[in-house]
MOPAC internal coordinates of N, CA, C and O (Angstrom, degrees):
PM7 1SCF
backbone

  N    0.0000 0     0.00 0     0.00 0    0    0    0
  C    1.4281 1     0.00 0     0.00 0    1    0    0
  C    1.5170 1   112.15 1     0.00 0    2    1    0
  O    1.2310 1   120.54 1   165.68 1    3    2    1
  N    1.2395 1   116.58 1   -14.32 1    3    2    1
  C    1.4487 1   120.00 1   179.10 1    5    3    2
  C    1.5200 1   111.29 1   -61.31 1    6    5    3
  O    1.2310 1   121.06 1   144.23 1    7    6    5
  N    1.3235 1   115.58 1   -35.77 1    7    6    5
  C    1.4616 1   120.22 1   179.59 1    9    7    6
  C    1.5209 1   110.21 1   -65.72 1   10    9    7
  O    1.2310 1   120.25 1   137.36 1   11   10    9
  N    1.3088 1   117.12 1   -42.64 1   11   10    9
  C    1.4607 1   120.73 1  -179.28 1   13   11   10
  C    1.5324 1   110.32 1   -65.09 1   14   13   11
  O    1.2310 1   120.44 1   140.22 1   15   14   13
  N    1.2911 1   116.77 1   -39.78 1   15   14   13
  C    1.4651 1   120.13 1   178.63 1   17   15   14
  C    1.5284 1   110.35 1   -65.53 1   18   17   15
  O    1.2310 1   120.84 1   141.82 1   19   18   17
  N    1.3018 1   116.00 1   -38.18 1   19   18   17
  C    1.4672 1   120.44 1   178.91 1   21   19   18
  C    1.5323 1   109.79 1   -65.22 1   22   21   19
  O    1.2310 1   120.73 1   134.53 1   23   22   21
  N    1.3288 1   116.22 1   -45.47 1   23   22   21
  C    1.4732 1   119.88 1   179.29 1   25   23   22
  C    1.5241 1   110.47 1   -63.06 1   26   25   23
  O    1.2310 1   120.53 1   136.86 1   27   26   25
  N    1.2999 1   116.60 1   -43.14 1   27   26   25
  C    1.4680 1   119.92 1   178.69 1   29   27   26
  C    1.5282 1   109.85 1   -62.19 1   30   29   27
  O    1.2310 1   120.48 1   141.86 1   31   30   29
  N    1.2894 1   116.69 1   -38.14 1   31   30   29
  C    1.4624 1   120.52 1   178.79 1   33   31   30
  C    1.5203 1   111.19 1   -64.22 1   34   33   31
  O    1.2310 1   121.48 1   134.95 1   35   34   33
  N    1.3173 1   114.78 1   -45.05 1   35   34   33
  C    1.4597 1   118.17 1   179.57 1   37   35   34
  C    1.5313 1   111.43 1   -63.25 1   38   37   35
  O    1.2310 1   120.81 1   132.39 1   39   38   37
  N    1.3368 1   116.05 1   -47.61 1   39   38   37
  C    1.4691 1   119.04 1  -178.91 1   41   39   38
  C    1.5183 1   111.46 1   -66.59 1   42   41   39
  O    1.2310 1   120.59 1   144.98 1   43   42   41
  N    1.3040 1   116.48 1   -35.02 1   43   42   41
  C    1.4684 1   119.82 1   177.24 1   45   43   42
  C    1.5145 1   110.85 1   -64.32 1   46   45   43
  O    1.2310 1   121.07 1   136.01 1   47   46   45
  N    1.3354 1   115.55 1   -43.99 1   47   46   45
  C    1.4671 1   120.88 1   178.88 1   49   47   46
  C    1.5249 1   109.86 1   -65.15 1   50   49   47
  O    1.2310 1   120.14 1   137.43 1   51   50   49
  N    1.3025 1   117.33 1   -42.57 1   51   50   49
  C    1.4666 1   121.62 1   179.70 1   53   51   50
  C    1.5293 1   110.14 1   -63.21 1   54   53   51
  O    1.2310 1   121.19 1   140.10 1   55   54   53
  N    1.3242 1   115.34 1   -39.90 1   55   54   53
  C    1.4727 1   119.75 1   180.00 1   57   55   54
  C    1.5179 1   109.49 1   -65.43 1   58   57   55
  O    1.2310 1   120.60 1   137.59 1   59   58   57
  N    1.3318 1   116.45 1   -42.41 1   59   58   57
  C    1.4549 1   121.24 1   179.44 1   61   59   58
  C    1.5264 1   110.30 1   -63.23 1   62   61   59
  O    1.2310 1   120.87 1   132.43 1   63   62   61
  N    1.3124 1   115.94 1   -47.57 1   63   62   61
  C    1.4603 1   120.67 1  -179.06 1   65   63   62
  C    1.5304 1   110.66 1   -64.88 1   66   65   63
  O    1.2310 1   120.46 1   141.80 1   67   66   65
  N    1.3226 1   116.73 1   -38.20 1   67   66   65
  C    1.4683 1   120.93 1   177.84 1   69   67   66
  C    1.5182 1   110.72 1   -63.70 1   70   69   67
  O    1.2310 1   120.37 1   139.52 1   71   70   69
  N    1.3153 1   116.89 1   -40.48 1   71   70   69
  C    1.4637 1   120.89 1   178.38 1   73   71   70
  C    1.5175 1   110.81 1   -65.41 1   74   73   71
  O    1.2310 1   121.13 1   138.23 1   75   74   73
  N    1.3313 1   115.45 1   -41.77 1   75   74   73
  C    1.4616 1   119.59 1   178.43 1   77   75   74
  C    1.5304 1   110.54 1   -63.04 1   78   77   75
  O    1.2310 1   120.65 1   135.01 1   79   78   77
  N    1.3275 1   116.36 1   -44.99 1   79   78   77
  C    1.4757 1   120.62 1   179.56 1   81   79   78
  C    1.5290 1   110.64 1   -63.33 1   82   81   79
  O    1.2310 1   120.36 1   138.59 1   83   82   81
  N    1.3216 1   116.92 1   -41.41 1   83   82   81
  C    1.4644 1   120.43 1   179.65 1   85   83   82
  C    1.5240 1   110.11 1   -63.60 1   86   85   83
  O    1.2310 1   120.73 1   139.52 1   87   86   85
  N    1.3381 1   116.22 1   -40.48 1   87   86   85
  C    1.4670 1   120.01 1   177.72 1   89   87   86
  C    1.5191 1   111.56 1   -63.10 1   90   89   87
  O    1.2310 1   120.82 1   135.32 1   91   90   89
  N    1.3519 1   116.04 1   -44.68 1   91   90   89
  C    1.4659 1   120.26 1   178.55 1   93   91   90
  C    1.5344 1   111.20 1   -63.33 1   94   93   91
  O    1.2310 1   120.99 1   138.18 1   95   94   93
  N    1.3259 1   115.70 1   -41.82 1   95   94   93
  C    1.4686 1   119.73 1   179.32 1   97   95   94
  C    1.5199 1   110.53 1   -63.13 1   98   97   95
  O    1.2310 1   121.08 1   140.66 1   99   98   97
  N    1.3290 1   115.53 1   -39.34 1   99   98   97
  C    1.4739 1   119.62 1   179.60 1  101   99   98
  C    1.5252 1   109.95 1   -65.06 1  102  101   99
  O    1.2310 1   120.48 1   137.82 1  103  102  101
  N    1.3370 1   116.69 1   -42.18 1  103  102  101
  C    1.4635 1   120.43 1   178.21 1  105  103  102
  C    1.5274 1   110.76 1   -63.65 1  106  105  103
  O    1.2310 1   120.94 1   134.84 1  107  106  105
  N    1.3315 1   115.80 1   -45.16 1  107  106  105
  C    1.4671 1   119.71 1  -179.71 1  109  107  106
  C    1.5306 1   110.40 1   -64.62 1  110  109  107
  O    1.2310 1   120.49 1   141.06 1  111  110  109
  N    1.3284 1   116.67 1   -38.94 1  111  110  109
  C    1.4679 1   119.96 1   178.33 1  113  111  110
  C    1.5177 1   111.00 1   -63.31 1  114  113  111
  O    1.2310 1   120.33 1   137.25 1  115  114  113
  N    1.3230 1   116.98 1   -42.75 1  115  114  113
  C    1.4632 1   120.74 1   178.24 1  117  115  114
  C    1.5197 1   110.23 1   -64.61 1  118  117  115
  O    1.2310 1   121.11 1   139.68 1  119  118  117
  N    1.3425 1   115.49 1   -40.32 1  119  118  117
  C    1.4546 1   120.94 1   179.25 1  121  119  118
  C    1.5304 1   110.49 1   -63.14 1  122  121  119
  O    1.2310 1   120.70 1   133.33 1  123  122  121
  N    1.3298 1   116.26 1   -46.67 1  123  122  121
  C    1.4764 1   120.84 1   178.75 1  125  123  122
  C    1.5234 1   111.32 1   -63.37 1  126  125  123
  O    1.2310 1   120.79 1   139.59 1  127  126  125
  N    1.3155 1   116.09 1   -40.41 1  127  126  125
  C    1.4565 1   120.56 1   179.82 1  129  127  126
  C    1.5241 1   110.29 1   -62.15 1  130  129  127
  O    1.2310 1   121.56 1   138.08 1  131  130  129
  N    1.3403 1   114.62 1   -41.92 1  131  130  129
  C    1.4650 1   119.71 1   179.28 1  133  131  130
  C    1.5252 1   110.87 1   -65.50 1  134  133  131
  O    1.2310 1   120.60 1   138.15 1  135  134  133
  N    1.3260 1   116.45 1   -41.85 1  135  134  133
  C    1.4626 1   120.58 1   179.43 1  137  135  134
  C    1.5275 1   111.81 1   -68.48 1  138  137  135
  O    1.2310 1   120.30 1   147.86 1  139  138  137
  N    1.3187 1   117.03 1   -32.14 1  139  138  137
  C    1.4697 1   120.81 1  -177.57 1  141  139  138
  C    1.5306 1   112.53 1   -80.94 1  142  141  139
  O    1.2310 1   120.13 1   161.08 1  143  142  141
  N    1.3130 1   117.35 1   -18.92 1  143  142  141
  C    1.4674 1   121.50 1  -174.70 1  145  143  142
  C    1.5320 1   113.38 1   -51.91 1  146  145  143
  O    1.2310 1   118.84 1   131.95 1  147  146  145
  N    1.3510 1   119.82 1   -48.05 1  147  146  145
  C    1.4700 1   118.51 1   179.76 1  149  147  146
  C    1.5288 1   112.87 1   -61.80 1  150  149  147
  O    1.2310 1   120.88 1   143.74 1  151  150  149
  N    1.3327 1   115.91 1   -36.26 1  151  150  149
  C    1.4672 1   119.44 1   179.73 1  153  151  150
  C    1.5240 1   111.01 1   -70.09 1  154  153  151
  O    1.2310 1   120.66 1   143.04 1  155  154  153
  N    1.3027 1   116.35 1   -36.96 1  155  154  153
  C    1.4646 1   120.66 1   176.85 1  157  155  154
  C    1.5319 1   109.32 1   -63.62 1  158  157  155
  O    1.2310 1   120.52 1   136.25 1  159  158  157
  N    1.3188 1   116.60 1   -43.75 1  159  158  157
  C    1.4691 1   120.62 1   179.29 1  161  159  158
  C    1.5271 1   111.12 1   -64.34 1  162  161  159
  O    1.2310 1   120.94 1   137.50 1  163  162  161
  N    1.3460 1   115.81 1   -42.50 1  163  162  161
  C    1.4692 1   119.44 1   178.03 1  165  163  162
  C    1.5258 1   110.43 1   -61.83 1  166  165  163
  O    1.2310 1   120.56 1   139.42 1  167  166  165
  N    1.3108 1   116.53 1   -40.58 1  167  166  165
  C    1.4654 1   120.77 1   179.54 1  169  167  166
  C    1.5245 1   110.52 1   -65.10 1  170  169  167
  O    1.2310 1   120.67 1   137.48 1  171  170  169
  N    1.3320 1   116.32 1   -42.52 1  171  170  169
  C    1.4709 1   119.98 1   178.14 1  173  171  170
  C    1.5324 1   110.43 1   -62.41 1  174  173  171
  O    1.2310 1   120.56 1   135.60 1  175  174  173
  N    1.3457 1   116.54 1   -44.40 1  175  174  173
  C    1.4651 1   120.62 1   179.56 1  177  175  174
  C    1.5242 1   110.98 1   -62.78 1  178  177  175
  O    1.2310 1   121.04 1   136.48 1  179  178  177
  N    1.3382 1   115.63 1   -43.52 1  179  178  177
  C    1.4569 1   119.64 1   179.36 1  181  179  178
  C    1.5265 1   110.96 1   -61.70 1  182  181  179
  O    1.2310 1   120.99 1   135.51 1  183  182  181
  N    1.3211 1   115.71 1   -44.49 1  183  182  181
  C    1.4688 1   120.00 1   179.60 1  185  183  182
  C    1.5185 1   110.60 1   -62.20 1  186  185  183
  O    1.2310 1   120.06 1   137.71 1  187  186  185
  N    1.3289 1   117.50 1   -42.29 1  187  186  185
  C    1.4640 1   120.50 1  -179.84 1  189  187  186
  C    1.5213 1   110.58 1   -65.67 1  190  189  187
  O    1.2310 1   120.38 1   137.44 1  191  190  189
  N    1.3425 1   116.89 1   -42.56 1  191  190  189
  C    1.4625 1   120.22 1   177.41 1  193  191  190
  C    1.5245 1   111.00 1   -60.80 1  194  193  191
  O    1.2310 1   120.91 1   138.08 1  195  194  193
  N    1.3127 1   115.87 1   -41.92 1  195  194  193
  C    1.4661 1   120.47 1   179.45 1  197  195  194
  C    1.5177 1   110.98 1   -63.13 1  198  197  195
  O    1.2310 1   120.51 1   136.62 1  199  198  197
  N    1.3111 1   116.63 1   -43.38 1  199  198  197
  C    1.4757 1   120.56 1   178.68 1  201  199  198
  C    1.5238 1   110.13 1   -63.78 1  202  201  199
  O    1.2310 1   120.44 1   137.19 1  203  202  201
  N    1.3374 1   116.76 1   -42.81 1  203  202  201
  C    1.4683 1   120.37 1   179.61 1  205  203  202
  C    1.5310 1   111.32 1   -62.75 1  206  205  203
  O    1.2310 1   120.90 1   135.56 1  207  206  205
  N    1.3510 1   115.88 1   -44.44 1  207  206  205
  C    1.4641 1   119.29 1   179.88 1  209  207  206
  C    1.5228 1   111.08 1   -65.17 1  210  209  207
  O    1.2310 1   120.47 1   138.57 1  211  210  209
  N    1.3188 1   116.70 1   -41.43 1  211  210  209
  C    1.4660 1   120.23 1   179.22 1  213  211  210
  C    1.5269 1   110.17 1   -63.91 1  214  213  211
  O    1.2310 1   120.45 1   139.72 1  215  214  213
  N    1.3230 1   116.74 1   -40.28 1  215  214  213
  C    1.4666 1   120.13 1   178.11 1  217  215  214
  C    1.5181 1   111.36 1   -62.72 1  218  217  215
  O    1.2310 1   120.52 1   138.20 1  219  218  217
  N    1.3358 1   116.60 1   -41.80 1  219  218  217
  C    1.4643 1   120.45 1   178.65 1  221  219  218
  C    1.5223 1   110.60 1   -64.24 1  222  221  219
  O    1.2310 1   120.37 1   137.42 1  223  222  221
  N    1.3437 1   116.89 1   -42.58 1  223  222  221
  C    1.4692 1   120.06 1   178.30 1  225  223  222
  C    1.5319 1   110.40 1   -62.93 1  226  225  223
  O    1.2310 1   120.54 1   137.82 1  227  226  225
  N    1.3140 1   116.58 1   -42.18 1  227  226  225
  C    1.4660 1   119.72 1   179.25 1  229  227  226
  C    1.5176 1   110.70 1   -61.52 1  230  229  227
  O    1.2310 1   120.57 1   138.98 1  231  230  229
  N    1.3302 1   116.52 1   -41.02 1  231  230  229
  C    1.4680 1   119.50 1   177.64 1  233  231  230
  C    1.5200 1   110.63 1   -62.23 1  234  233  231
  O    1.2310 1   120.47 1   137.37 1  235  234  233
  N    1.3598 1   116.70 1   -42.63 1  235  234  233
  C    1.4704 1   120.51 1   178.39 1  237  235  234
  C    1.5272 1   110.36 1   -60.85 1  238  237  235
  O    1.2310 1   120.78 1   132.65 1  239  238  237
  N    1.3338 1   116.11 1   -47.35 1  239  238  237
  C    1.4583 1   119.77 1  -179.02 1  241  239  238
  C    1.5213 1   111.55 1   -64.38 1  242  241  239
  O    1.2310 1   120.85 1   142.79 1  243  242  241
  N    1.3333 1   115.98 1   -37.21 1  243  242  241
  C    1.4637 1   119.43 1   179.02 1  245  243  242
  C    1.5352 1   109.91 1   -64.27 1  246  245  243
  O    1.2310 1   120.66 1   136.76 1  247  246  245
  N    1.3452 1   116.35 1   -43.24 1  247  246  245
  C    1.4680 1   120.29 1   178.63 1  249  247  246
  C    1.5293 1   110.94 1   -63.21 1  250  249  247
  O    1.2310 1   120.92 1   136.28 1  251  250  249
  N    1.3418 1   115.85 1   -43.72 1  251  250  249
  C    1.4693 1   119.31 1   179.86 1  253  251  250
  C    1.5205 1   110.70 1   -64.17 1  254  253  251
  O    1.2310 1   120.40 1   140.16 1  255  254  253
  N    1.3081 1   116.85 1   -39.84 1  255  254  253
  C    1.4683 1   120.34 1   178.90 1  257  255  254
  C    1.5229 1   110.58 1   -64.71 1  258  257  255
  O    1.2310 1   120.65 1   139.35 1  259  258  257
  N    1.3296 1   116.36 1   -40.65 1  259  258  257
  C    1.4690 1   119.69 1   178.75 1  261  259  258
  C    1.5286 1   110.20 1   -65.13 1  262  261  259
  O    1.2310 1   120.19 1   137.80 1  263  262  261
  N    1.3456 1   117.25 1   -42.20 1  263  262  261
  C    1.4663 1   120.73 1   178.26 1  265  263  262
  C    1.5232 1   110.85 1   -62.63 1  266  265  263
  O    1.2310 1   120.83 1   137.04 1  267  266  265
  N    1.3284 1   116.02 1   -42.96 1  267  266  265
  C    1.4617 1   120.33 1   179.70 1  269  267  266
  C    1.5235 1   110.60 1   -64.15 1  270  269  267
  O    1.2310 1   120.64 1   137.81 1  271  270  269
  N    1.3207 1   116.38 1   -42.19 1  271  270  269
  C    1.4643 1   120.04 1   179.30 1  273  271  270
  C    1.5242 1   110.26 1   -62.75 1  274  273  271
  O    1.2310 1   120.41 1   138.46 1  275  274  273
  N    1.3318 1   116.83 1   -41.54 1  275  274  273
  C    1.4708 1   120.02 1   178.22 1  277  275  274
  C    1.5257 1   111.03 1   -63.56 1  278  277  275
  O    1.2310 1   120.57 1   138.33 1  279  278  277
  N    1.3256 1   116.52 1   -41.67 1  279  278  277
  C    1.4698 1   120.28 1   179.63 1  281  279  278
  C    1.5258 1   110.38 1   -64.49 1  282  281  279
  O    1.2310 1   120.34 1   138.55 1  283  282  281
  N    1.3236 1   116.95 1   -41.45 1  283  282  281
  C    1.4706 1   120.66 1   179.00 1  285  283  282
  C    1.5264 1   110.16 1   -63.99 1  286  285  283
  O    1.2310 1   120.37 1   136.17 1  287  286  285
  N    1.3345 1   116.89 1   -43.83 1  287  286  285
  C    1.4709 1   120.22 1   178.46 1  289  287  286
  C    1.5206 1   110.38 1   -60.32 1  290  289  287
  O    1.2310 1   120.69 1   136.26 1  291  290  289
  N    1.3396 1   116.28 1   -43.74 1  291  290  289
  C    1.4629 1   120.38 1  -178.69 1  293  291  290
  C    1.5340 1   110.56 1   -64.58 1  294  293  291
  O    1.2310 1   120.55 1   136.63 1  295  294  293
  N    1.3364 1   116.55 1   -43.37 1  295  294  293
  C    1.4628 1   120.19 1   178.89 1  297  295  294
  C    1.5266 1   111.23 1   -63.31 1  298  297  295
  O    1.2310 1   120.78 1   139.25 1  299  298  297
  N    1.3144 1   116.12 1   -40.75 1  299  298  297
  C    1.4649 1   120.09 1   179.23 1  301  299  298
  C    1.5249 1   110.40 1   -64.78 1  302  301  299
  O    1.2310 1   120.73 1   138.76 1  303  302  301
  N    1.3240 1   116.21 1   -41.24 1  303  302  301
  C    1.4710 1   119.47 1   178.74 1  305  303  302
  C    1.5218 1   110.56 1   -64.22 1  306  305  303
  O    1.2310 1   120.47 1   138.13 1  307  306  305
  N    1.3554 1   116.70 1   -41.87 1  307  306  305
  C    1.4653 1   120.29 1   178.26 1  309  307  306
  C    1.5257 1   110.68 1   -63.04 1  310  309  307
  O    1.2310 1   120.33 1   137.25 1  311  310  309
  N    1.3301 1   116.98 1   -42.75 1  311  310  309
  C    1.4641 1   120.76 1   179.69 1  313  311  310
  C    1.5293 1   110.36 1   -63.90 1  314  313  311
  O    1.2310 1   120.82 1   138.20 1  315  314  313
  N    1.3273 1   116.04 1   -41.80 1  315  314  313
  C    1.4716 1   119.40 1   179.60 1  317  315  314
  C    1.5240 1   110.36 1   -63.55 1  318  317  315
  O    1.2310 1   120.48 1   139.00 1  319  318  317
  N    1.3351 1   116.69 1   -41.00 1  319  318  317
  C    1.4719 1   120.12 1   177.71 1  321  319  318
  C    1.5260 1   110.74 1   -63.11 1  322  321  319
  O    1.2310 1   120.52 1   137.56 1  323  322  321
  N    1.3355 1   116.62 1   -42.44 1  323  322  321
  C    1.4640 1   120.30 1  -179.78 1  325  323  322
  C    1.5272 1   110.73 1   -63.54 1  326  325  323
  O    1.2310 1   120.51 1   137.23 1  327  326  325
  N    1.3370 1   116.63 1   -42.77 1  327  326  325
  C    1.4659 1   120.40 1   178.65 1  329  327  326
  C    1.5263 1   110.26 1   -63.91 1  330  329  327
  O    1.2310 1   120.55 1   137.83 1  331  330  329
  N    1.3223 1   116.54 1   -42.17 1  331  330  329
  C    1.4619 1   120.58 1   179.99 1  333  331  330
  C    1.5289 1   110.57 1   -63.22 1  334  333  331
  O    1.2310 1   120.78 1   138.13 1  335  334  333
  N    1.3496 1   116.11 1   -41.87 1  335  334  333
  C    1.4682 1   119.77 1   178.80 1  337  335  334
  C    1.5290 1   110.85 1   -63.01 1  338  337  335
  O    1.2310 1   120.91 1   135.22 1  339  338  337
  N    1.3475 1   115.86 1   -44.78 1  339  338  337
  C    1.4703 1   118.95 1  -179.65 1  341  339  338
  C    1.5308 1   110.49 1   -65.30 1  342  341  339
  O    1.2310 1   120.51 1   140.30 1  343  342  341
  N    1.3139 1   116.62 1   -39.70 1  343  342  341
  C    1.4615 1   120.03 1   179.03 1  345  343  342
  C    1.5242 1   110.06 1   -64.94 1  346  345  343
  O    1.2310 1   121.00 1   138.94 1  347  346  345
  N    1.3147 1   115.70 1   -41.06 1  347  346  345
  C    1.4649 1   119.78 1   178.80 1  349  347  346
  C    1.5253 1   110.32 1   -63.87 1  350  349  347
  O    1.2310 1   120.95 1   136.19 1  351  350  349
  N    1.3494 1   115.78 1   -43.81 1  351  350  349
  C    1.4639 1   119.91 1   178.32 1  353  351  350
  C    1.5322 1   110.53 1   -62.14 1  354  353  351
  O    1.2310 1   120.90 1   137.60 1  355  354  353
  N    1.3410 1   115.88 1   -42.40 1  355  354  353
  C    1.4642 1   119.74 1   179.60 1  357  355  354
  C    1.5277 1   110.08 1   -64.91 1  358  357  355
  O    1.2310 1   120.49 1   139.72 1  359  358  357
  N    1.3385 1   116.67 1   -40.28 1  359  358  357
  C    1.4675 1   120.48 1   178.50 1  361  359  358
  C    1.5148 1   110.98 1   -63.87 1  362  361  359
  O    1.2310 1   120.99 1   137.89 1  363  362  361
  N    1.3438 1   115.72 1   -42.11 1  363  362  361
  C    1.4738 1   119.27 1   178.12 1  365  363  362
  C    1.5264 1   110.89 1   -63.39 1  366  365  363
  O    1.2310 1   120.68 1   137.78 1  367  366  365
  N    1.3314 1   116.31 1   -42.22 1  367  366  365
  C    1.4701 1   119.96 1   179.36 1  369  367  366
  C    1.5266 1   110.31 1   -64.37 1  370  369  367
  O    1.2310 1   120.38 1   140.91 1  371  370  369
  N    1.3308 1   116.88 1   -39.09 1  371  370  369
  C    1.4633 1   120.33 1   179.60 1  373  371  370
  C    1.5233 1   110.26 1   -66.38 1  374  373  371
  O    1.2310 1   120.58 1   138.65 1  375  374  373
  N    1.3210 1   116.49 1   -41.35 1  375  374  373
  C    1.4708 1   119.76 1   178.05 1  377  375  374
  C    1.5242 1   110.71 1   -62.70 1  378  377  375
  O    1.2310 1   121.41 1   136.91 1  379  378  377
  N    1.3297 1   114.91 1   -43.09 1  379  378  377
  C    1.4696 1   119.35 1  -179.55 1  381  379  378
  C    1.5250 1   110.34 1   -64.25 1  382  381  379
  O    1.2310 1   121.43 1   136.91 1  383  382  381
  N    1.3511 1   114.87 1   -43.09 1  383  382  381
  C    1.4672 1   118.89 1   179.60 1  385  383  382
  C    1.5271 1   109.97 1   -64.65 1  386  385  383
  O    1.2310 1   120.04 1   140.06 1  387  386  385
  N    1.3202 1   117.52 1   -39.94 1  387  386  385
  C    1.4648 1   120.50 1   178.79 1  389  387  386
  C    1.5211 1   110.24 1   -65.61 1  390  389  387
  O    1.2310 1   121.29 1   140.21 1  391  390  389
  N    1.3424 1   115.14 1   -39.79 1  391  390  389
  C    1.4752 1   118.33 1   177.82 1  393  391  390
  C    1.5187 1   111.26 1   -63.88 1  394  393  391
  O    1.2310 1   120.82 1   137.04 1  395  394  393
  N    1.3447 1   116.04 1   -42.96 1  395  394  393
  C    1.4706 1   120.30 1   178.62 1  397  395  394
  C    1.5235 1   110.08 1   -63.09 1  398  397  395
  O    1.2310 1   120.76 1   138.71 1  399  398  397
  N    1.3360 1   116.16 1   -41.29 1  399  398  397
  C    1.4637 1   119.88 1   179.32 1  401  399  398
  C    1.5201 1   110.01 1   -64.85 1  402  401  399
  O    1.2310 1   120.33 1   138.10 1  403  402  401
  N    1.3198 1   116.97 1   -41.90 1  403  402  401
  C    1.4682 1   120.60 1   179.28 1  405  403  402
  C    1.5200 1   110.28 1   -63.59 1  406  405  403
  O    1.2310 1   120.72 1   138.71 1  407  406  405
  N    1.3373 1   116.22 1   -41.29 1  407  406  405
  C    1.4760 1   119.49 1   177.45 1  409  407  406
  C    1.5202 1   110.84 1   -63.11 1  410  409  407
  O    1.2310 1   120.92 1   138.09 1  411  410  409
  N    1.3450 1   115.85 1   -41.91 1  411  410  409
  C    1.4641 1   119.89 1  -179.75 1  413  411  410
  C    1.5220 1   110.15 1   -64.92 1  414  413  411
  O    1.2310 1   120.11 1   136.27 1  415  414  413
  N    1.3237 1   117.40 1   -43.73 1  415  414  413
  C    1.4656 1   120.62 1   178.53 1  417  415  414
  C    1.5212 1   109.30 1   -63.37 1  418  417  415
  O    1.2310 1   120.72 1   138.63 1  419  418  417
  N    1.3281 1   116.24 1   -41.37 1  419  418  417
  C    1.4637 1   119.70 1   179.11 1  421  419  418
  C    1.5128 1   111.63 1   -61.47 1  422  421  419
  O    1.2310 1   120.79 1   139.36 1  423  422  421
  N    1.3273 1   116.10 1   -40.64 1  423  422  421
  C    1.4683 1   120.16 1   178.50 1  425  423  422
  C    1.5147 1   110.81 1   -64.44 1  426  425  423
  O    1.2310 1   120.71 1   136.73 1  427  426  425
  N    1.3346 1   116.24 1   -43.27 1  427  426  425
  C    1.4596 1   120.36 1   179.78 1  429  427  426
  C    1.5285 1   109.55 1   -63.88 1  430  429  427
  O    1.2310 1   120.27 1   138.16 1  431  430  429
  N    1.3152 1   117.08 1   -41.84 1  431  430  429
  C    1.4811 1   121.40 1   178.69 1  433  431  430
  C    1.5187 1   108.97 1   -63.02 1  434  433  431
  O    1.2310 1   119.60 1   133.82 1  435  434  433
  N    1.3226 1   118.36 1   -46.18 1  435  434  433
  C    1.4659 1   121.32 1  -179.50 1  437  435  434
  C    1.5472 1   110.85 1   -61.36 1  438  437  435
  O    1.2310 1   120.24 1   138.11 1  439  438  437
  N    1.3087 1   117.15 1   -41.89 1  439  438  437
  C    1.4536 1   120.73 1   178.55 1  441  439  438
  C    1.5189 1   110.98 1   -64.36 1  442  441  439
  O    1.2310 1   121.65 1   138.95 1  443  442  441
  N    1.3565 1   114.45 1   -41.05 1  443  442  441
  C    1.4742 1   118.65 1   179.63 1  445  443  442
  C    1.5073 1   109.44 1   -64.68 1  446  445  443
  O    1.2310 1   119.03 1   141.05 1  447  446  445
  N    1.3379 1   119.46 1   -38.95 1  447  446  445
  C    1.4648 1   122.02 1   178.53 1  449  447  446
  C    1.5211 1   110.45 1   -65.73 1  450  449  447
  O    1.2310 1   121.79 1   136.43 1  451  450  449
  N    1.3357 1   114.18 1   -43.57 1  451  450  449
  C    1.4690 1   117.96 1  -179.26 1  453  451  450
  C    1.5341 1   109.24 1   -61.79 1  454  453  451
  O    1.2310 1   119.34 1   139.32 1  455  454  453
  N    1.2863 1   118.87 1   -40.68 1  455  454  453
  C    1.4320 1   122.35 1  -179.76 1  457  455  454
  C    1.5153 1   110.33 1   -67.40 1  458  457  455
  O    1.2310 1   120.02 1   142.18 1  459  458  457
  N    1.3156 1   117.57 1   -37.82 1  459  458  457
  C    1.4514 1   120.77 1  -179.70 1  461  459  458
  C    1.5196 1   110.04 1   -72.35 1  462  461  459
  O    1.2310 1   120.33 1   142.93 1  463  462  461
  N    1.2999 1   116.98 1   -37.07 1  463  462  461
  C    1.4493 1   120.17 1  -179.22 1  465  463  462
  C    1.5240 1   110.27 1   -75.01 1  466  465  463
  O    1.2310 1   121.54 1   147.39 1  467  466  465
  N    1.1751 1   114.67 1   -32.61 1  467  466  465
  C    1.3996 1   113.12 1  -169.20 1  469  467  466
  C    1.3899 1   126.15 1  -108.40 1  470  469  467
  O    1.2310 1   120.10 1   180.00 1  471  470  469

């Protein structure tokens, strides 16, 4: 039975020492947690500030992009109107020139007929 008593003694001592170590670890963990709390809060605040600033920048960029897109659309519409006006003017000039040419040809034909008839 001496062996059993020795084993019980060892396990009892180990259990006691394990409990003491667990208690110390728990105290140290609580102590570390308490010491880390301000840094955790600072990190949370910094992260929130960063997110807020990034959100504000994104809103600014979104507004600028929308303004730029509107300006591009307006410029494109103005350019299209200018091209349409020039094309219309060119078409009108071509029609007028064709009409003048037709009148001139008609006059030449009429003169040629008059000369042949007469």
